[in-house]
C-alpha positions as CSV (number, residue, x, y, z in Angstrom):
1,M,212.2,-13.4,95.3
2,K,212.9,-10.4,97.6
3,L,211.9,-7.2,96.0
4,T,213.8,-4.1,96.9
5,T,210.6,-2.1,96.2
6,E,209.0,-4.0,99.2
7,M,211.8,-3.7,101.8
8,R,211.7,-1.3,104.7
9,N,213.8,1.7,104.4
10,P,216.1,2.0,107.4
11,A,216.3,5.7,107.0
12,T,212.6,6.3,107.6
13,M,211.9,3.7,110.4
14,H,210.7,6.5,112.7
15,I,209.2,8.9,110.2
16,D,205.9,8.8,112.1
17,T,207.6,10.6,115.2
18,L,209.1,13.6,113.3
19,T,207.9,17.0,112.8
20,T,206.1,17.8,109.6
21,E,209.2,19.8,108.3
22,N,211.3,17.0,109.1
23,I,209.1,14.5,107.3
24,L,209.2,16.6,104.3
25,Q,213.0,16.9,104.4
26,M,213.2,13.2,104.7
27,I,211.0,12.5,101.6
28,N,213.0,15.1,99.7
29,Q,216.3,13.5,100.6
30,Q,215.1,10.2,99.4
31,D,213.8,11.6,96.0
32,K,217.1,13.2,95.4
33,K,218.6,9.7,94.9
34,V,216.2,8.8,92.0
35,A,217.8,11.1,89.2
36,E,221.3,9.7,90.2
37,V,220.0,6.1,89.5
38,I,218.5,7.1,86.0
39,A,221.7,8.8,85.2
40,Q,223.8,5.6,85.4
41,P,225.7,5.1,82.1
42,A,224.4,1.5,81.7
43,I,220.8,2.7,82.0
44,L,221.2,5.5,79.7
45,T,222.6,3.1,77.2
46,V,219.6,1.0,77.2
47,I,217.2,3.9,77.1
48,S,219.1,5.3,74.1
49,Q,218.6,1.9,72.4
50,M,214.9,1.9,73.2
51,V,214.5,5.5,71.8
52,E,216.3,4.4,68.6
53,Q,214.1,1.5,68.1
54,I,211.0,3.5,68.9
55,V,212.0,6.2,66.3
56,A,212.6,3.3,63.8
57,S,209.0,2.0,64.6
58,F,207.5,5.5,64.0
59,K,209.4,5.9,60.7
60,N,207.9,2.6,59.6
61,G,204.5,3.6,60.5
62,G,204.4,1.9,63.9
63,R,203.2,3.0,67.3
64,L,204.5,3.2,70.7
65,F,202.5,1.4,73.4
66,Y,202.9,1.9,77.1
67,I,201.3,-1.0,79.1
68,G,201.2,-1.4,82.9
69,A,199.1,-1.7,85.9
70,G,198.4,0.7,88.9
71,T,200.7,3.6,89.1
72,S,202.8,2.3,86.4
73,G,200.0,2.1,84.1
74,R,198.6,5.6,84.9
75,L,201.9,7.2,84.4
76,G,202.1,5.6,80.9
77,V,198.7,6.8,80.1
78,L,199.7,10.3,81.2
79,D,202.8,10.5,79.1
80,A,200.9,9.1,76.1
81,A,198.1,11.7,76.5
82,E,200.6,14.7,76.9
83,C,202.2,13.9,73.4
84,V,199.1,15.0,71.6
85,P,199.0,18.7,72.7
86,T,202.7,19.0,73.2
87,Y,204.0,17.5,69.9
88,G,200.8,17.5,67.7
89,T,200.8,13.7,67.3
90,D,197.9,11.6,66.3
91,P,196.4,10.0,69.4
92,E,197.2,6.7,67.8
93,M,200.7,7.3,67.6
94,V,201.7,6.9,71.4
95,Q,199.1,5.1,73.5
96,G,198.8,4.1,77.2
97,I,197.1,0.9,78.2
98,I,196.3,0.2,81.8
99,A,195.1,-3.1,83.3
100,G,191.5,-2.7,84.2
101,G,190.8,-0.1,81.6
102,K,189.7,3.5,82.1
103,L,188.1,2.7,85.5
104,A,191.6,1.9,86.8
105,M,192.8,5.4,86.1
106,T,191.0,6.5,89.3
107,E,190.1,3.3,91.2
108,A,191.8,0.0,91.9
109,V,190.4,-2.8,89.6
110,E,190.9,-5.9,91.7
111,G,192.9,-8.6,90.1
112,A,193.4,-6.9,86.8
113,E,197.2,-6.9,87.1
114,D,197.4,-10.7,87.9
115,S,195.8,-11.7,84.5
116,L,198.6,-13.2,82.3
117,I,196.3,-12.9,79.2
118,G,194.8,-9.6,80.1
119,G,197.7,-7.6,78.4
120,K,197.5,-9.8,75.3
121,E,193.9,-9.3,75.0
122,D,194.2,-5.6,75.4
123,L,197.0,-5.4,72.8
124,I,195.0,-7.5,70.4
125,Q,192.1,-5.0,70.7
126,H,194.4,-2.2,69.7
127,H,195.5,-4.2,66.6
128,L,199.2,-4.6,67.6
129,S,201.4,-5.1,64.6
130,A,205.0,-6.1,64.1
131,N,205.9,-2.4,63.3
132,D,204.9,-1.3,66.9
133,F,206.9,-1.0,70.1
134,V,205.5,-2.2,73.3
135,L,207.0,-0.9,76.6
136,G,206.1,-2.8,79.7
137,L,205.9,-0.8,82.9
138,A,206.2,-2.5,86.3
139,A,207.8,-1.1,89.4
140,S,207.9,-4.6,91.0
141,G,209.0,-6.0,87.8
142,T,206.6,-9.1,88.5
143,T,203.3,-8.0,87.0
144,P,201.8,-10.9,85.0
145,Y,199.6,-8.5,83.0
146,V,202.6,-6.9,81.7
147,I,204.7,-10.0,81.1
148,G,201.7,-11.5,79.1
149,A,201.6,-8.5,77.0
150,L,205.4,-8.5,76.2
151,D,205.1,-12.1,75.3
152,Y,202.4,-11.5,72.8
153,A,204.2,-8.6,71.4
154,T,207.3,-10.8,70.8
155,E,205.1,-13.5,69.4
156,I,203.9,-11.2,66.6
157,G,207.3,-9.8,65.9
158,A,206.8,-6.4,67.6
159,K,209.9,-4.9,69.4
160,T,209.6,-4.7,73.2
161,G,211.1,-2.9,76.4
162,A,210.7,-3.1,80.1
163,F,211.0,-0.8,83.0
164,S,211.1,-1.9,86.7
165,C,212.7,-1.0,89.8
166,N,214.2,-4.3,91.0
167,E,217.4,-6.2,90.1
168,M,216.8,-9.4,88.2
169,A,213.2,-8.4,87.6
170,P,211.2,-11.2,85.8
171,V,209.7,-8.6,83.4
172,S,213.3,-8.0,82.1
173,Q,213.5,-11.4,80.8
174,H,210.4,-10.9,78.5
175,A,211.7,-7.9,76.7
176,Q,214.4,-7.1,74.2
177,Y,215.4,-4.0,76.1
178,A,215.3,-3.7,79.9
179,V,215.9,-0.9,82.3
180,E,216.1,-1.8,86.1
181,A,216.3,1.5,88.0
182,V,216.8,0.2,91.4
183,V,216.0,3.3,93.5
184,G,215.8,1.5,96.8
185,P,213.1,1.0,99.5
186,E,210.4,3.6,99.6
187,V,209.8,6.2,102.2
188,I,206.8,4.4,103.3
189,T,207.2,0.7,102.9
190,G,205.9,-0.6,99.5
191,S,204.4,2.8,98.2
192,T,205.9,2.6,94.8
193,R,204.0,5.7,93.7
194,M,206.8,7.5,95.4
195,K,210.5,6.9,94.4
196,A,209.7,4.2,91.8
197,G,206.9,6.4,90.4
198,T,209.3,9.2,90.2
199,A,211.9,7.1,88.5
200,E,209.3,6.0,85.9
201,K,208.1,9.5,85.1
202,L,211.7,10.6,84.5
203,F,212.2,7.6,82.3
204,L,209.1,8.2,80.3
205,N,209.8,12.0,79.9
206,M,213.2,11.0,78.5
207,I,211.6,8.3,76.1
208,S,208.9,10.5,74.6
209,T,210.7,13.8,74.5
210,T,213.9,12.3,72.8
211,A,211.7,10.2,70.4
212,M,209.9,13.4,69.4
213,I,213.0,15.5,69.1
214,K,214.3,12.7,66.7
215,I,211.4,12.8,64.3
216,G,211.6,16.6,64.0
217,K,209.0,17.8,66.5
218,V,211.5,20.2,68.1
219,Y,213.4,23.1,66.6
220,G,216.0,24.4,69.1
221,N,214.3,23.6,72.2
222,L,210.9,24.9,70.9
223,M,207.8,22.5,70.7
224,V,207.2,23.5,67.1
225,D,204.3,21.0,66.4
226,V,202.4,22.1,69.5
227,K,198.6,21.7,69.0
228,P,196.9,25.1,69.9
229,T,193.7,23.8,71.4
230,N,193.2,26.5,73.9
231,E,194.0,30.3,74.5
232,K,197.1,29.5,76.4
233,L,198.4,27.1,73.6
234,V,197.5,29.6,70.9
235,D,199.6,32.3,72.6
236,R,202.4,29.7,73.0
237,A,202.4,28.9,69.4
238,K,202.7,32.4,68.5
239,R,205.5,33.0,70.9
240,I,207.2,30.1,69.4
241,I,207.0,31.6,66.0
242,S,208.5,34.7,67.3
243,D,211.4,33.1,69.2
244,A,212.3,30.9,66.2
245,T,212.3,33.7,63.8
246,G,213.2,36.9,65.7
247,V,210.0,38.6,64.4
248,D,207.9,40.6,66.8
249,Y,204.6,39.0,68.3
250,A,202.3,40.9,66.0
251,L,204.0,39.6,63.0
252,A,204.3,36.1,64.4
253,A,200.4,36.3,64.9
254,E,199.9,37.2,61.3
255,Y,202.0,34.2,60.1
256,Y,200.2,32.1,62.5
257,E,197.1,32.7,60.6
258,Q,198.7,32.5,57.2
259,S,200.3,29.1,58.1
260,W,196.7,27.9,59.0
261,H,197.8,27.6,62.8
262,Q,200.9,25.5,62.0
263,P,203.8,27.0,63.8
264,K,206.3,24.8,62.1
265,V,205.1,26.0,58.6
266,A,205.0,29.7,59.8
267,I,208.7,29.3,60.9
268,V,209.9,28.0,57.6
269,M,207.8,30.7,55.7
270,I,209.5,33.4,57.7
271,N,213.0,32.1,57.9
272,G,213.0,30.7,54.3
273,G,211.1,33.7,52.8
274,V,208.6,31.4,51.0
275,S,205.0,30.9,50.6
276,R,202.9,28.5,52.8
277,E,202.8,25.9,50.0
278,V,206.5,26.0,49.5
279,A,207.1,25.7,53.2
280,I,204.8,22.6,53.4
281,D,206.6,20.9,50.5
282,A,210.1,21.7,51.9
283,L,209.1,20.1,55.2
284,K,207.6,17.1,53.5
285,Q,210.8,16.5,51.4
286,N,212.9,16.8,54.5
287,D,211.2,14.4,57.0
288,D,209.4,17.3,58.7
289,F,212.6,18.7,60.1
290,I,212.7,22.7,60.0
291,A,216.6,22.9,59.9
292,K,216.8,20.4,57.0
293,A,213.8,22.2,55.1
294,L,215.6,25.6,55.6
295,A,218.8,24.2,54.4
296,S,217.2,22.8,51.2
297,L,215.7,26.1,50.4
298,R,219.2,27.8,50.7
299,N,220.6,25.2,48.3
C-alpha cells in the first residue's frame, strides 16, 4: 500500500536550497491546504455523525477515548486534557491514551505502536464499556495499536471512529465512522507532525468543542463551565459572567462568590433574578443548558 503521508512532495524538493524566509513561505503555503481538506462536505458529514454519537454516549454516562501512537496519540492526550479547565469536565469524561503510556508523551517508545494487543490492553485498564466512544487516531491509518483498540471496542459494543490522512486507510475498516483527511505529502517527507498533525488538531478541536456545546457547556460563545484553577481563569470567569449578563465587573465578581465560583450558576442567578439554589435546580431540570433554564424560569 502506497501511503500519501510517506510520499515526497514535488513542491518542496529543493527546500534545503532556499532562504529562511522562502522556507517559511513554503511551509505556510502547504499548511493553507489543510483547512480546505477538512472543510469538504463529505468529511464534515462524518464528523457531524461522530459528534452526535459522542454526545449520545455522554448523555448515557459514557466517555470519549482518544487513542493513538506518536504525534497522533500526543494530540489526543492534549485535547482531552484541555477539556477539564476549558469546560469543567471530569477528567474521566474525555481521556487520551497513547501507545507506550506517559513516557511516550516526551520520548519515543520503541515498538509500542506495533502491538496489536497493546491498544486492547490499555482500554481494558480503563474499564471500557459499551456506553463509551473510542476514537482511533493514526495519520498513516495503519497503526496496529489503534486497530487492535478499535476491534476490542467493537467487540464489547462501544461505538467507534477513526481519523487518518490516507485514502483507503486500513484503520477505517475497523471503525463505524471514519474520516480520511488526505492533506498530501508533507513538506519534509514522512514528517506527519506537520500537515497531518495540523489536520488532526483541527479535527479534534471540532470534535470536542462541538460536543461540549451540544451538552450545554457553552452559552452564546462563552465557556460558562470554565474551571477557575488559577488567577487568569478566575478573572476570565468573572468576565464571562459580566459578558453574559451585562453587569459590571464588580457586580460579576460578587455573584461569582455567591454562586460558589460557578459562572453558569451566577449567570442564571442574575438573568433569572433568582437565588443560587433556584438557579442550580433550573439548570438541573434543563440538562444544564443556561438558555433552557432561563426560559423555564420565565414560564
